[in-house]
C-alpha positions in Angstrom: 301.3 98.1 115.3 300.4 101.8 115.7 297.0 102.2 117.3 294.6 104.6 115.5 293.1 107.5 117.4 289.6 105.9 117.3 290.9 102.7 118.8 292.6 104.6 121.5 289.4 106.5 122.3 287.3 103.3 122.3 289.8 101.6 124.6 289.8 104.6 127.0 286.0 104.4 127.1 286.0 100.7 127.8 288.6 101.0 130.6 286.8 104.0 132.2 283.4 102.4 132.0 284.6 99.1 133.4 286.4 100.8 136.3 283.2 102.7 137.1 280.7 99.9 136.7 282.5 96.6 136.9 280.2 95.5 134.1 281.5 94.3 130.7 281.2 97.1 128.2 279.1 96.6 125.0 279.3 98.3 121.6 275.8 99.7 122.2 276.8 101.5 125.4 279.9 103.0 123.7 278.0 104.2 120.6 274.9 105.6 122.4 276.7 107.1 125.4 280.1 108.3 124.1 280.3 108.1 120.2 276.9 109.1 118.9 278.4 109.8 115.4 279.8 106.2 115.1 277.6 103.2 114.3 277.4 100.2 116.6 278.7 98.0 113.8 281.9 100.2 113.5 282.4 100.1 117.2 282.0 96.3 117.2 284.7 96.0 114.6 287.0 98.1 116.6 286.3 96.1 119.7 287.1 92.9 117.8 290.3 94.4 116.6 291.3 95.5 120.1 290.6 92.0 121.3 292.8 90.5 118.7 295.6 92.9 119.8 295.3 91.6 123.3 293.8 94.7 124.9 290.3 93.3 125.6 288.7 90.0 126.6 285.2 88.7 126.4 283.6 86.3 128.9 280.8 85.4 126.5 280.6 85.7 122.8 277.4 87.8 123.1 278.6 89.8 126.0 280.6 93.0 126.4 284.3 93.4 126.7 286.6 93.9 129.7 290.1 95.3 129.7 293.1 93.0 129.9 296.2 93.8 132.1 297.8 95.0 128.9 295.0 97.5 128.4 295.4 98.9 131.8 299.1 99.4 131.3 298.5 101.2 128.0 295.8 103.2 129.6 298.1 104.4 132.4 300.9 105.2 130.0 299.0 106.8 127.1 295.3 107.4 127.8 294.6 108.3 131.4 293.5 111.8 132.1 295.1 113.6 135.0 292.7 114.0 137.9 292.0 116.6 140.6 290.9 116.0 144.1 287.7 117.6 145.5 287.9 120.4 148.0 286.8 118.0 150.7 289.5 115.5 149.9 292.2 118.3 150.0 290.8 119.6 153.3 291.0 116.0 154.7 294.6 115.7 153.7 295.4 119.1 155.2 293.7 118.3 158.5 295.3 114.9 158.8 298.8 116.5 158.7 298.0 119.5 160.8 299.4 117.9 163.9 303.2 118.4 163.6 304.0 116.8 167.0 303.9 113.2 165.8 306.9 111.0 165.5 307.9 109.0 162.4 305.7 106.0 163.4 302.7 108.3 163.9 303.3 110.0 160.6 303.5 106.7 158.7 300.2 105.5 160.1 298.6 108.9 159.4 299.7 108.7 155.7 298.6 105.1 155.4 295.1 105.9 156.8 294.7 109.0 154.6 295.5 107.0 151.4 293.2 104.2 152.4 290.3 106.5 153.3 290.5 108.6 150.1 291.0 105.7 147.7 288.7 103.1 149.4 291.5 100.5 148.9 293.9 98.7 151.3 296.9 100.9 151.8 300.5 99.7 152.4 303.5 101.6 153.7 307.1 101.2 154.6 308.8 103.8 156.8 311.9 105.7 155.8 315.4 104.1 156.0 318.4 106.3 156.2 321.5 104.6 154.7 323.5 107.6 155.7 322.9 107.3 159.4 326.3 107.8 161.2 327.5 105.2 163.6 328.4 106.9 166.9 329.4 103.7 168.8 329.5 100.0 168.3 329.9 97.6 171.2 330.0 93.8 171.7 328.7 92.4 175.0 329.6 88.9 175.9 326.5 86.8 176.7 327.5 83.2 176.9 329.9 80.9 175.1 329.6 81.3 171.4 327.2 84.3 171.5 327.5 88.1 171.9 325.1 91.0 171.8 325.8 93.7 169.2 324.8 97.2 170.2 325.0 100.0 167.6 324.4 103.6 168.5 323.7 106.0 165.7 322.8 109.7 165.7 319.1 108.9 166.0 318.6 105.5 167.5 320.1 102.5 169.4 320.2 99.2 167.5 320.6 96.4 170.0 318.6 93.3 168.9 321.4 91.4 167.1 322.9 88.4 168.7 325.9 87.2 166.8 328.0 84.0 166.8 331.5 84.2 168.1 334.2 81.5 168.5 333.5 79.6 171.7 337.2 80.0 172.5 336.9 83.7 172.9 337.2 85.0 176.4 335.5 88.1 177.9 338.8 89.9 177.4 338.9 88.8 173.7 335.4 90.1 173.2 336.3 93.5 174.8 339.3 93.7 172.6 337.4 92.9 169.5 334.7 95.4 170.5 337.3 98.2 170.8 338.7 97.4 167.3 335.2 97.4 165.8 334.3 100.7 167.5 337.5 102.3 166.1 336.8 100.9 162.6 333.2 102.0 162.3 333.2 105.2 164.3 331.7 108.0 162.2 330.9 105.7 159.2 327.4 105.7 157.6 325.5 102.4 157.7 326.0 102.2 153.9 329.8 102.4 154.2 329.9 100.0 157.1 328.2 97.3 155.0 330.9 97.4 152.4 334.0 96.9 154.4 336.5 95.1 152.2 338.7 92.0 152.7 341.7 94.2 153.6 339.9 95.4 156.8 338.8 91.8 157.5 342.3 90.6 157.2 343.5 93.1 159.9 341.2 91.4 162.4 343.1 88.1 162.3 341.5 85.8 164.8 338.4 88.0 165.0 337.6 87.8 161.3 334.6 85.6 161.9 333.3 88.2 164.4 333.8 90.9 161.8 331.8 89.0 159.2 328.9 88.5 161.7 328.9 92.2 162.4 328.7 93.1 158.7 325.9 90.6 158.2 324.0 92.2 161.1 324.5 95.7 159.7 323.0 94.7 156.4 319.7 93.8 158.1 319.3 97.3 159.5 318.6 98.8 156.0 316.0 96.1 155.1 312.4 96.7 156.2 311.4 94.7 159.2 307.8 93.8 160.3 307.5 96.8 162.5 308.4 99.0 159.6 305.5 97.8 157.5 302.0 99.4 158.0 298.8 98.0 156.5 295.5 99.9 156.7 292.0 99.1 155.5 292.4 95.4 154.8 288.6 95.0 155.0 288.1 97.4 152.2 288.6 94.6 149.6 285.0 93.6 150.4 283.8 96.9 149.0 284.7 95.7 145.5 282.8 93.0 143.5 286.0 91.2 142.5 286.3 89.9 146.0 282.9 88.1 146.0 285.0 85.3 144.5 286.6 83.3 147.4 289.7 82.5 145.3 290.4 86.2 144.7 290.1 86.8 148.5 292.6 84.0 149.2 295.1 85.4 146.7 294.7 88.9 148.2 295.1 87.6 151.8 298.2 85.6 150.9 299.9 88.8 150.1 298.7 91.1 152.9 299.1 88.5 155.6 302.9 88.5 155.1 304.7 91.7 155.9 307.8 90.3 154.2 305.9 89.9 151.0 304.6 93.5 151.3 308.1 94.8 151.8 309.4 92.9 148.7 306.5 94.2 146.6 306.9 97.8 147.6 310.6 98.2 147.3 312.3 101.6 147.8 313.7 103.7 145.0 314.5 106.8 147.0 313.1 109.1 144.2 310.9 112.1 144.9 307.3 111.1 144.5 308.2 108.3 142.2 305.0 106.5 141.1 305.3 102.8 140.5 302.4 100.7 139.1 302.4 96.9 139.1 299.5 95.2 137.3 299.0 91.5 137.9 301.6 88.8 137.7 302.9 90.2 134.4 304.7 92.9 136.4 306.3 90.5 138.8 305.5 87.1 140.2 304.9 88.5 143.6 301.7 90.3 142.6 298.7 88.0 142.3 297.3 88.0 138.8 294.1 89.6 139.8 295.7 92.4 141.8 297.4 95.7 141.2 299.8 97.7 143.4 300.4 101.4 143.0 303.0 103.0 145.2 304.9 106.3 145.6 308.3 106.8 147.2 308.4 110.2 148.9 311.4 112.4 149.7 311.9 116.0 150.8 315.0 118.0 151.4 317.2 115.0 150.5 315.5 112.9 153.2 313.7 109.7 152.4 310.1 109.7 153.8 309.1 106.2 153.0 307.1 104.4 150.4 303.3 104.3 150.4 300.6 103.0 148.2 297.5 100.8 147.6 296.9 97.2 146.7 293.5 96.2 145.2 291.8 94.7 142.1 293.2 95.2 138.6 290.0 97.1 138.0 291.3 99.9 140.1 290.5 103.6 139.8 294.1 104.5 138.8 293.3 108.1 138.2 292.0 108.6 141.7 294.8 106.5 143.3 297.7 108.3 141.5 296.1 111.7 142.2 295.8 110.9 145.9 299.4 109.7 146.1 300.7 112.8 144.3 298.7 115.2 146.6 299.7 113.3 149.7 303.3 113.6 148.6 303.0 117.3 148.2 301.5 117.6 151.6 304.3 115.6 153.1 306.9 117.8 151.4 305.2 120.9 152.9 305.0 119.3 156.3 308.7 118.3 156.4 309.7 121.7 155.0 307.7 123.6 157.7 309.2 121.3 160.4 312.6 122.1 159.1 311.9 125.9 159.2 310.5 125.5 162.7 313.7 123.7 163.8 316.0 126.2 162.2 314.1 129.1 163.9 314.3 127.3 167.3 318.0 126.7 166.9 318.5 130.4 165.9 316.7 131.5 169.0 318.8 129.2 171.2 322.0 130.6 169.7 320.9 134.1 170.5 
């Protein structure tokens, strides 16, 4: 059913009040503090109607109401007012990114800390993955019977932590031959292309087809986040929120953040510029505990993926502040990457001269 403007206003008040106070919101508070021209009886009727619609719940028949996950979703989509950061928050972001000398790992940790500090929630982050990295060289090194080390060199890194299974009958000369064939096939290809080599190419490898399949399986792992790619900051901040006075809520929260694989699955990676994603409770995916919310943003600048960052915390989260922080951090990252690009272009121009 279409919600009336008054119901929307009252629902917005309930969500804002509960986010700020963590105390169930009564009709009296709404009427006296926000809607002086509306009687408590009218507000009570509207609250009862919103409860029937599934937007509010009541712990006790005589107590106030609290928002349901459905209410928070509607609030974010329809009712939430856009926020602005204070001057001190903006200054903090600017200072945090003023050092341009840091590498990607340093940058990820800086972003994660900024988000956690400004929101007072636990922050999560996954560094950038570049599917278009070009393979410069691919080599197999024989280790022992039935095993070989796969070494892949791209334009920016060396990937050499994959041991693959090979037929025990393969000699060192066979491994070298297979290595040359693989290097020729994959030279200059992006990782995304290398993962999609078809059956025709496999057929050309004849006796080395099993080796080829092992290499492709290994290549697939390089575009999935690994433990070292996941950064978690401010895990102890959950104790700043009253929801986590309940030991069961703490257990649910810790079950997520203690596993970097789970965090990676939750965050995902859409490769969209400052794409905000909000998951509220288990209704938005079985991976999210029913008493938690996850808000993330995937950043990109100049066609380059910069990673996915966000916060995980109680459903009673200050979504306005969190989303505003994520948006402003994204803008700061874009400016930082843009200025680095200009600095590099200027340096290259000077060297050419």
